[in-house]
PLY file of the C-alpha trace (Angstrom):
ply
format ascii 1.0
element vertex 421
property float x
property float y
property float z
element edge 420
property int vertex1
property int vertex2
end_header
111.77 106.31 115.09
108.76 106.23 112.79
110.29 105.00 109.55
108.27 101.82 109.16
104.91 103.53 108.68
105.29 104.03 104.93
106.70 100.54 104.40
103.60 98.92 105.92
101.01 101.16 104.21
99.22 101.75 107.48
96.00 103.73 107.74
97.31 107.27 108.16
95.17 109.93 106.54
97.07 113.20 107.11
93.79 114.98 106.46
92.62 118.24 108.00
89.35 116.96 109.47
88.98 118.36 112.96
88.94 115.95 115.91
85.78 117.40 117.42
85.13 114.89 120.21
87.17 112.44 122.24
84.89 109.55 121.29
85.31 110.27 117.57
89.09 110.47 117.98
89.11 107.17 119.89
87.06 105.49 117.15
89.50 106.75 114.54
92.47 105.49 116.57
90.98 102.02 116.89
90.96 101.72 113.10
94.26 103.49 112.47
96.28 101.62 115.10
94.94 98.12 114.45
94.50 97.24 110.77
92.49 94.02 110.77
93.75 91.48 108.24
95.00 87.87 108.28
98.43 88.04 109.99
101.00 86.81 107.51
103.68 89.50 107.33
106.78 90.28 109.32
109.35 93.02 108.92
112.30 94.46 110.77
114.14 97.73 111.33
117.87 97.41 111.95
119.83 100.21 113.57
123.57 100.78 113.87
125.73 103.35 115.55
128.07 105.08 113.11
131.71 106.06 113.39
133.88 108.21 111.14
137.21 106.40 111.02
139.20 103.59 109.38
138.41 99.89 109.90
139.83 98.50 113.13
140.07 101.90 114.79
138.43 102.66 118.10
135.30 104.77 118.19
135.84 107.94 116.21
133.79 111.06 115.66
130.14 111.00 114.74
129.78 111.60 111.01
127.99 114.84 110.23
124.76 114.74 108.26
126.49 116.09 105.15
128.97 113.22 105.17
126.16 110.69 105.52
124.17 112.37 102.74
127.17 112.30 100.40
127.81 108.62 101.15
124.19 107.57 100.66
123.57 109.58 97.49
120.14 108.90 95.98
119.33 106.57 98.91
119.74 109.33 101.50
116.60 110.21 103.48
115.21 113.70 103.03
115.88 114.43 106.70
119.54 114.94 105.71
119.18 115.61 101.96
115.90 117.49 101.28
116.11 117.04 97.49
117.00 113.33 97.59
114.83 110.91 95.58
115.16 108.70 98.67
115.27 105.47 96.70
114.87 102.13 98.45
117.84 99.78 98.31
117.60 96.85 95.86
116.20 94.54 98.55
113.43 97.03 99.31
114.85 98.53 102.50
114.50 102.24 103.19
117.37 104.14 104.80
116.84 106.60 107.64
119.18 108.51 109.94
118.47 109.01 113.64
119.35 112.11 115.70
122.77 110.91 116.87
123.86 109.71 113.45
122.58 106.15 113.82
121.67 104.64 110.46
118.61 102.44 110.09
117.33 100.02 107.46
113.56 99.49 107.38
112.54 96.40 105.46
109.38 95.92 103.48
106.95 93.52 105.16
107.33 90.00 103.88
105.52 86.65 104.09
108.79 84.71 103.71
111.32 85.35 106.48
114.13 83.51 104.70
113.72 85.79 101.67
113.47 88.80 103.98
116.80 87.86 105.58
118.44 87.45 102.17
117.28 90.90 101.09
118.40 92.51 104.35
121.83 90.91 104.23
122.28 92.21 100.68
121.01 95.68 101.60
123.26 95.76 104.67
126.28 94.91 102.55
125.41 97.66 100.08
124.83 100.16 102.89
128.20 99.25 104.43
129.97 99.77 101.12
128.29 103.11 100.44
129.17 104.50 103.85
132.74 103.26 103.56
133.30 105.53 100.55
133.24 108.47 102.99
135.06 106.69 105.83
131.92 105.86 107.82
131.61 102.52 109.61
128.55 100.79 111.03
128.91 99.63 114.64
126.61 96.80 115.72
126.07 97.89 119.33
122.86 98.67 121.15
124.37 101.53 123.15
127.30 103.86 122.64
129.57 103.38 125.64
132.33 105.79 124.58
130.84 109.03 123.26
128.64 111.51 125.07
125.20 111.98 123.49
125.36 114.50 120.68
122.54 115.35 118.31
123.65 115.88 114.69
120.18 116.41 113.17
118.62 119.85 113.57
115.00 119.08 112.65
112.46 120.93 114.84
111.00 117.61 116.02
114.31 116.57 117.53
115.05 119.96 119.06
111.66 119.92 120.75
112.06 116.33 121.93
115.50 117.08 123.34
114.16 120.02 125.36
111.13 118.12 126.61
113.06 115.04 127.71
115.85 117.13 129.29
113.30 118.51 131.75
112.74 114.94 133.00
116.32 113.67 133.10
119.35 112.56 131.07
117.80 109.55 129.40
116.14 111.33 126.48
119.47 112.43 125.01
120.90 108.93 125.52
117.94 107.31 123.78
117.97 109.75 120.86
121.70 109.76 120.20
123.34 106.75 121.84
121.11 103.71 121.31
120.24 101.27 118.53
117.55 98.60 118.32
116.35 95.58 116.43
112.66 96.39 115.91
110.39 93.65 114.57
106.95 94.38 113.13
104.07 91.95 112.63
100.46 92.16 111.49
97.97 92.89 114.25
95.45 90.14 113.48
92.32 89.34 111.53
89.76 90.25 114.19
89.55 91.60 117.74
90.01 88.19 119.31
93.16 87.47 117.33
94.52 90.97 117.97
93.98 90.43 121.69
95.77 87.07 121.62
98.74 88.42 119.66
98.95 91.60 121.74
98.91 89.62 124.97
101.52 87.17 123.71
103.91 89.93 122.60
103.64 91.55 126.04
103.76 88.37 128.11
106.92 87.10 126.42
108.39 90.60 126.38
110.38 90.69 129.63
111.91 87.25 129.07
112.87 87.99 125.45
114.11 91.45 126.42
116.45 89.62 128.82
117.38 86.99 126.22
118.60 89.62 123.74
119.82 92.32 126.15
123.36 93.33 125.19
123.92 96.93 126.24
125.42 96.82 129.75
127.21 100.15 129.27
126.14 103.49 127.85
127.81 106.85 127.97
125.68 109.56 129.56
123.58 107.46 131.95
123.79 107.65 135.76
125.75 104.86 137.51
124.04 101.50 137.85
124.26 98.02 136.42
121.66 97.21 133.77
121.73 94.39 131.25
120.04 96.72 128.75
121.00 100.34 129.24
119.04 101.00 126.05
115.78 99.84 127.62
116.67 101.57 130.87
116.83 104.79 128.87
113.47 104.12 127.20
111.67 103.22 130.42
112.97 106.22 132.34
113.02 109.02 129.77
109.25 109.65 129.97
107.24 106.80 131.55
103.88 108.24 130.49
104.72 107.47 126.83
107.13 104.53 127.15
105.45 102.09 129.54
103.02 99.31 128.44
99.76 101.12 127.62
96.99 98.59 128.30
96.19 96.95 131.64
96.78 93.22 131.56
93.71 91.47 130.22
92.12 94.61 128.77
90.84 94.84 125.20
93.99 96.30 123.58
92.16 98.07 120.77
89.97 100.17 123.05
92.62 100.54 125.76
95.33 101.71 123.34
93.08 104.38 121.83
92.18 105.81 125.23
95.79 105.63 126.40
97.04 107.49 123.32
94.60 110.34 123.94
95.71 110.56 127.59
99.46 110.76 126.87
100.86 114.30 127.17
101.64 116.03 123.91
105.34 115.95 123.09
105.20 118.53 120.32
102.74 120.20 117.97
103.74 120.90 114.40
103.24 124.48 113.20
100.77 125.22 110.42
103.38 127.19 108.47
106.89 126.22 107.47
108.21 129.59 108.66
107.79 128.70 112.32
111.28 127.83 113.56
110.34 126.12 116.83
107.51 123.74 117.60
105.16 124.02 120.53
105.46 121.60 123.44
102.30 122.35 125.42
101.59 120.97 128.87
98.44 119.04 127.96
97.21 115.73 126.59
95.68 115.23 123.17
92.31 114.80 124.90
92.83 118.19 126.55
93.47 119.73 123.14
90.22 118.24 121.81
88.38 119.67 124.83
89.62 123.19 124.04
92.30 123.56 126.69
94.81 124.84 124.12
92.57 127.17 122.16
94.53 130.24 123.26
98.00 128.65 123.13
97.74 126.82 119.79
94.99 128.88 118.21
93.26 126.01 116.43
91.61 122.67 117.21
93.47 119.41 116.50
93.03 117.58 113.22
93.42 113.94 112.30
96.82 114.81 110.89
97.80 116.08 114.34
96.54 112.85 115.87
98.49 110.79 113.34
101.61 112.72 114.28
100.94 112.31 118.00
101.03 108.54 117.47
104.65 108.81 116.27
105.63 110.35 119.62
104.44 107.32 121.63
107.10 104.72 122.45
105.67 101.78 124.42
107.38 98.35 124.31
104.81 97.27 121.71
103.44 100.09 119.57
100.28 99.85 117.48
100.60 101.69 114.16
98.23 99.55 112.07
100.64 96.67 112.59
102.43 95.89 115.89
105.99 97.11 116.45
108.08 95.09 118.92
110.39 97.73 120.37
112.05 95.96 123.32
114.97 94.26 121.57
118.53 95.59 121.60
120.49 95.81 118.37
122.29 92.47 118.08
126.04 92.01 117.65
127.67 90.73 114.47
124.47 90.91 112.39
122.83 88.21 114.55
119.48 90.00 114.24
118.05 86.98 112.41
117.74 85.10 115.72
115.05 87.34 117.30
113.38 87.62 113.90
113.11 83.84 113.61
112.00 83.65 117.24
108.89 85.72 116.61
108.29 84.03 113.27
108.09 80.71 115.14
106.08 81.85 118.17
103.27 83.79 116.46
101.83 81.88 113.49
99.18 79.63 115.08
96.75 79.84 118.00
98.58 76.88 119.55
102.03 78.51 119.40
100.60 81.79 120.67
98.93 80.05 123.61
102.07 78.08 124.47
104.24 81.20 124.36
101.74 83.16 126.46
101.62 80.41 129.07
105.41 80.41 129.37
105.73 84.18 129.55
102.70 85.07 131.68
104.36 84.67 135.13
106.85 87.40 134.16
104.51 89.62 132.18
105.13 92.64 134.43
108.87 92.13 135.00
109.98 94.79 132.52
112.31 96.68 134.86
113.86 93.51 136.28
114.46 92.19 132.77
116.21 95.38 131.68
118.20 95.57 134.90
119.20 91.96 135.55
118.74 90.25 132.20
119.66 86.58 132.28
121.24 86.92 135.73
117.73 86.59 137.18
117.02 82.82 137.37
113.35 82.87 136.39
113.95 85.20 133.45
116.81 82.97 132.32
114.64 79.86 132.48
111.64 81.37 130.69
113.84 82.95 128.01
115.44 79.58 127.28
112.07 77.81 127.33
110.62 80.29 124.82
113.58 79.80 122.50
113.22 76.03 122.86
109.56 76.38 121.91
110.51 78.48 118.91
113.10 75.89 117.85
110.49 73.12 117.85
108.27 75.05 115.41
111.03 76.62 113.31
110.67 76.88 109.55
113.71 74.76 108.66
116.51 72.76 110.35
119.06 75.57 110.06
116.74 77.99 111.83
115.95 75.38 114.49
119.67 74.96 115.09
120.11 78.74 115.39
117.29 78.99 117.93
118.52 75.95 119.86
121.94 77.58 120.17
120.30 80.75 121.49
118.35 78.71 124.05
121.54 77.01 125.25
123.23 80.41 125.49
120.41 81.66 127.69
120.60 78.63 129.98
124.29 79.44 130.48
123.29 82.99 131.40
125.28 84.50 128.54
124.19 87.66 126.77
124.40 87.72 122.96
127.68 89.66 122.98
129.24 87.18 125.45
128.65 83.96 123.49
0 1
1 2
2 3
3 4
4 5
5 6
6 7
7 8
8 9
9 10
10 11
11 12
12 13
13 14
14 15
15 16
16 17
17 18
18 19
19 20
20 21
21 22
22 23
23 24
24 25
25 26
26 27
27 28
28 29
29 30
30 31
31 32
32 33
33 34
34 35
35 36
36 37
37 38
38 39
39 40
40 41
41 42
42 43
43 44
44 45
45 46
46 47
47 48
48 49
49 50
50 51
51 52
52 53
53 54
54 55
55 56
56 57
57 58
58 59
59 60
60 61
61 62
62 63
63 64
64 65
65 66
66 67
67 68
68 69
69 70
70 71
71 72
72 73
73 74
74 75
75 76
76 77
77 78
78 79
79 80
80 81
81 82
82 83
83 84
84 85
85 86
86 87
87 88
88 89
89 90
90 91
91 92
92 93
93 94
94 95
95 96
96 97
97 98
98 99
99 100
100 101
101 102
102 103
103 104
104 105
105 106
106 107
107 108
108 109
109 110
110 111
111 112
112 113
113 114
114 115
115 116
116 117
117 118
118 119
119 120
120 121
121 122
122 123
123 124
124 125
125 126
126 127
127 128
128 129
129 130
130 131
131 132
132 133
133 134
134 135
135 136
136 137
137 138
138 139
139 140
140 141
141 142
142 143
143 144
144 145
145 146
146 147
147 148
148 149
149 150
150 151
151 152
152 153
153 154
154 155
155 156
156 157
157 158
158 159
159 160
160 161
161 162
162 163
163 164
164 165
165 166
166 167
167 168
168 169
169 170
170 171
171 172
172 173
173 174
174 175
175 176
176 177
177 178
178 179
179 180
180 181
181 182
182 183
183 184
184 185
185 186
186 187
187 188
188 189
189 190
190 191
191 192
192 193
193 194
194 195
195 196
196 197
197 198
198 199
199 200
200 201
201 202
202 203
203 204
204 205
205 206
206 207
207 208
208 209
209 210
210 211
211 212
212 213
213 214
214 215
215 216
216 217
217 218
218 219
219 220
220 221
221 222
222 223
223 224
224 225
225 226
226 227
227 228
228 229
229 230
230 231
231 232
232 233
233 234
234 235
235 236
236 237
237 238
238 239
239 240
240 241
241 242
242 243
243 244
244 245
245 246
246 247
247 248
248 249
249 250
250 251
251 252
252 253
253 254
254 255
255 256
256 257
257 258
258 259
259 260
260 261
261 262
262 263
263 264
264 265
265 266
266 267
267 268
268 269
269 270
270 271
271 272
272 273
273 274
274 275
275 276
276 277
277 278
278 279
279 280
280 281
281 282
282 283
283 284
284 285
285 286
286 287
287 288
288 289
289 290
290 291
291 292
292 293
293 294
294 295
295 296
296 297
297 298
298 299
299 300
300 301
301 302
302 303
303 304
304 305
305 306
306 307
307 308
308 309
309 310
310 311
311 312
312 313
313 314
314 315
315 316
316 317
317 318
318 319
319 320
320 321
321 322
322 323
323 324
324 325
325 326
326 327
327 328
328 329
329 330
330 331
331 332
332 333
333 334
334 335
335 336
336 337
337 338
338 339
339 340
340 341
341 342
342 343
343 344
344 345
345 346
346 347
347 348
348 349
349 350
350 351
351 352
352 353
353 354
354 355
355 356
356 357
357 358
358 359
359 360
360 361
361 362
362 363
363 364
364 365
365 366
366 367
367 368
368 369
369 370
370 371
371 372
372 373
373 374
374 375
375 376
376 377
377 378
378 379
379 380
380 381
381 382
382 383
383 384
384 385
385 386
386 387
387 388
388 389
389 390
390 391
391 392
392 393
393 394
394 395
395 396
396 397
397 398
398 399
399 400
400 401
401 402
402 403
403 404
404 405
405 406
406 407
407 408
408 409
409 410
410 411
411 412
412 413
413 414
414 415
415 416
416 417
417 418
418 419
419 420
């Protein structure tokens, strides 16, 4: 859930400087969350469910962390193999494992999307082969519709998250253990004006593109109800204070995001010593901690390292971590993740394409719940989704990509989800 930070070299200090005032913390967040530079790079995190069983079999058991560690060898993340060198795959992708046994590839950021896709296809093939040596299969689904949520990782972070979300409802366990995403990351922008334009575009097109790529109508462990994206249903309902869009429409995103982050309740606080078995989950915001509200409970003021960690517990549809993480896309079937990747590659590069995309998406900018619930069954979402993909096709990098995006637009006009085409 936070694997891309190291790949993008974002401004995270992990120092012990005390956050003495809210204004100083907000100023730090503005710099840490929005790294100003010419926007040229794009990256992606690909997630899969995992199954222990032979090819062609129905869903099997979740592989235990030891099985995954043995299969991944020197590429295993330290979350499951503490002494692992945690090498990147030959194409540059890092491997992580999520609480329910989902496996994720996090690419390096790249200026050339075609080369990025080549590297990811090669890394995916290698990952598939490594896991197969221990009988583990990757399943390209955005939600597990057959197995109850079950956490296989025992890290204190995940235990604390599980407890905190369980107090709200069932969706935290579903999100942690039974969902998978295609998460695209892009540079924030060269200056405040460009950041604002890119931020607004990513949000305004969000509901329509959520609907265009929604493909998780079923998920085990959720209450009854039809949703085109049960994955996004889980995100939106597990803890709205940390999962809803953070900035009011039209606000300066840099300032608004910093103040929002300080006002989100703390999910967990890391102990200062490794001997502490459980982490604190205080009933307070980070701003409250700065103001001294937790002096007795925590016994120390917050540091910048604590604030950096707090950022990793925020899960809005677009998250600012130096770059911008687009978090509202379901994992795509049959390795068709290149389609949303090429979509954003085509919509974001110029002020003209940004403005055109924003104009198309703006009427539905607040339709997040309807997009997750109805998907392409809602006529206006279907039309805008297709129009955005048509726009992307007209500015695509090469004829093959244009053809791919045109096919996706035609699929949307037919009202077909990615797994139905």
